C-alpha positions as CSV (number, residue, x, y, z in Angstrom):
1,M,177.5,6.5,115.1
2,H,173.9,7.6,115.3
3,R,174.8,11.0,116.7
4,R,177.1,11.7,113.8
5,L,174.4,10.6,111.3
6,F,171.8,12.8,112.9
7,A,174.2,15.8,113.0
8,C,175.0,15.4,109.3
9,L,171.3,15.1,108.4
10,G,170.4,18.2,110.5
11,F,173.2,20.2,108.9
12,G,172.1,19.1,105.4
13,L,168.5,20.0,106.2
14,T,169.6,23.4,107.5
15,L,171.5,24.1,104.3
16,A,168.6,23.0,102.2
17,M,166.2,25.3,104.1
18,L,168.5,28.4,104.0
19,P,167.3,29.8,100.6
20,M,163.7,29.7,101.8
21,T,164.4,31.6,105.0
22,L,166.4,34.4,103.4
23,S,164.5,37.7,103.1
24,T,163.7,39.1,99.7
25,P,164.9,42.6,98.9
26,A,162.4,45.5,99.3
27,Q,160.8,47.0,96.3
28,A,159.3,50.4,95.8
29,V,155.5,50.6,95.9
30,T,153.6,53.1,93.9
31,I,150.3,54.2,95.4
32,N,148.1,56.0,93.0
33,L,145.9,58.8,94.3
34,T,143.7,60.3,91.6
35,I,140.4,62.2,91.5
36,G,137.6,59.9,92.5
37,T,139.7,57.7,94.7
38,S,137.8,56.8,97.9
39,L,140.0,57.1,100.9
40,N,137.5,55.8,103.5
41,N,135.2,53.4,101.6
42,G,132.4,55.9,101.1
43,R,132.1,56.9,104.8
44,A,132.4,60.4,106.3
45,I,135.9,61.5,107.2
46,T,137.3,63.8,109.8
47,C,140.2,66.3,109.3
48,R,142.6,64.2,111.5
49,G,141.4,61.0,109.8
50,G,142.1,62.4,106.3
51,E,145.6,63.4,107.4
52,R,146.3,59.9,108.7
53,I,145.0,58.3,105.6
54,L,147.2,60.5,103.4
55,R,150.2,59.7,105.5
56,N,149.5,56.0,105.0
57,R,149.3,56.6,101.2
58,G,152.9,57.9,101.1
59,F,152.5,61.6,101.8
60,R,154.7,63.4,104.3
61,D,154.8,66.9,106.0
62,I,151.0,67.1,105.7
63,R,149.5,70.5,106.5
64,R,145.8,71.1,107.1
65,I,144.8,74.1,105.1
66,D,141.0,74.2,105.5
67,C,138.9,71.7,107.5
68,R,135.7,73.8,108.0
69,G,133.6,73.2,104.9
70,R,132.4,70.3,102.8
71,F,135.9,69.8,101.5
72,L,139.0,69.1,103.5
73,I,142.1,70.7,102.0
74,Y,145.7,69.5,102.7
75,R,149.1,70.3,101.4
76,A,151.7,67.6,101.5
77,W,155.0,66.3,100.0
78,R,155.4,63.1,98.1
79,G,158.3,62.0,95.9
80,G,160.0,65.4,95.9
81,S,156.9,67.3,94.8
82,R,154.3,69.3,96.8
83,F,150.6,68.6,96.3
84,E,147.4,70.2,97.3
85,I,144.7,67.6,97.9
86,A,140.9,68.2,98.4
87,V,138.9,65.5,100.0
88,S,135.1,65.4,100.4
89,A,134.2,65.3,104.1
90,H,130.9,63.6,103.3
91,N,132.2,60.4,101.6
92,G,136.1,60.5,101.8
93,R,136.5,60.8,98.0
94,V,139.4,62.8,96.5
95,V,137.9,65.8,94.7
96,D,141.1,67.5,93.5
97,V,144.8,66.8,93.4
98,R,147.2,69.6,92.2
99,R,150.9,69.6,92.1
100,I,152.3,72.8,93.5
101,R,155.6,74.3,92.5
102,R,158.1,74.7,95.3
């Protein structure tokens, strides 16, 4: 008798907890990258580090164009468009963002 009661309670509790354990559907996240955005919290940035940060911000197929001066220049794809991004090597701030035609 007790086994059956505990089995029913356990089953009922499982059914009650089921909606809380189901995962929620994924939603698209828009990540804004505009002039003046700090990529590295005001710290100096390397060419490889800038590429990694841009990848984490949703860019793909990132190409390093120029990493020798004060500004690090990248070309990357995001959302079906190609962009050229200039980042200050000194403080990691985005200096320029241009959308490039295919």
